[in-house]
C-alpha positions, 0 to 999 in steps of 0.5 A: 500499499502505497503512502504518503504523509501530509504534515511533518511535525514532532508528532510525525517524526516520533510516531508515525514515520518510524510505524509506517517505516517498519510495518511490512506491506506499507511503503512511504512514498512522498512526504508534504508539508509547506516548509519544504525542509522539513518534509526533505528532512523526514525523507531523506530519514524514512524516505520517499519524496519531499513536497510543498506542493500538495498537487506533486504531492498527490500525483504519486500514485497513492492508495491512502494518505495521513495526514498527521498537519496541525489541526487547523489545517485538518479540513483542508487535507482531508477535503482534498485527499476525498477529490483524490479518492484517497483512504485517510487515517487523521490526526486527533482532534479531527477538526476544529468545529463540528461543522468541519467534521461533519463536512470532512465526513460527507466528503469521504462518504460521498468519494468512497473512502474510510477516514479513520482517527489515530486514537493511538490509545486505543491500539495500547495492551494496556487499553486492551487488557482493561478492554477485556477484564471490563467484558470478562466482568473480572471486577463484575459490573463496571461502574466509574472510570478515573482517567488522569494525564497531568503533564507539562507538555514539554514546557512553556518556555524553551531557549532560542538560538540565541540562549533567550527564552522564548515561549515554545511554538508548540505550546502555543500552538496546543493552546489555541487549538483548545488548550489540554481537554482537546489536544490530550483529553481527546484520547481518555474520552474515546478510551472511556466511549471503548471501554463501556460501549456506551454514549455520554449522556450528560457532562460538566466540566470545570477548569484551572487557569495557572497560565495567562493569555489563553482562553482555554483552562490549561488544566481541566475536569471532566466528569461524564455521565454515561447512557446504563448508570456507568460514569466517567472523569477525566483530568488533564493539564499543560501547566503540572511543572510546565515551568520545573527544571526536572517536571513530571508527570501523572499518568494513569487509568481506574475502573472501578466496579462492584467486584473490585478495581482495575489500574494501569500506572505508567509509573512501573507500568503497573495494570493490574486487576483487584477482586474478591480473589486476590489480584492479577498483575500483567506487564505493562506497556507503555499508552499508546501504540502506534506499530499497532495502530499501523498493523490495523490501519493495512489491515483496514485498507487491504479490507476495504473497512475500518473493522475494529479502527476508530471511524471519522464518527469517533473521532467526532464525538470525542473532540464535540464532548472535549469542546463541550468540556471546554466551553463549559469551564470557559463559561463558569470561570471565576474572573 
């Protein structure tokens, strides 16, 4: 399968491109970035031809396109791929708002092609083990989920070529796109939908503003009430140690049922179930799995259908919830 990638930034470099290169059956043939030098650097490492002209990029005889550009560019990238009749794997958040997302979904459906979403957390052995334990009733009936991801987004400030401290463009860009719930929290929202197999019936949210100059909160707590009586909380932050010399992060999952609890903690890769019969501990892993995602992407391309891969509607629903939570927190802010 001949793959083209649009957007040669950090996420592509550390996650997508190495996984594409390592997946037998996928061939990276073209890379697009509006800054040609970035595409050329990626091509020198992972192969393929570099372009800063999208039409030349699409003329490379592709089977599918991976969109890893910043969120504001997703709409145009996907619409261009639909116009050329190509399947798409798009990074999250799928779009800047519901209108864009619905337009993208309609365009891809009209083209008869799949629009899939890179919810890479779903493919981790950790998320899969949680799902298996929940489906098997290891902790009885699920009643509550709790996910925590509080960190510094690699720091708010960085040193420029002259040694001066400046605000990180990545940090600023992600805050302007919607903040931590839209950027990171969509993964946790999607996992809660995946684990419960249910839809959100109601939500409430509250935010904190450690940083100055941004409308979106840099820390946010979301509570979701799922149909059937399951509740879930998602706590995310970009300001947890954002100016610390030695920052640390907190990342964990918790599931509480009528007969026990599940826990994952990234610190130590702890993955366990505790119930009335004792404690089950299994090897943990990273919360992300790009290699696993691309193996399943290849399977979807060969089959011509998503299978269990997260779809554009999954992406739209998770983003809708994340943005609604952010907007509610902003509306409730006490100034």
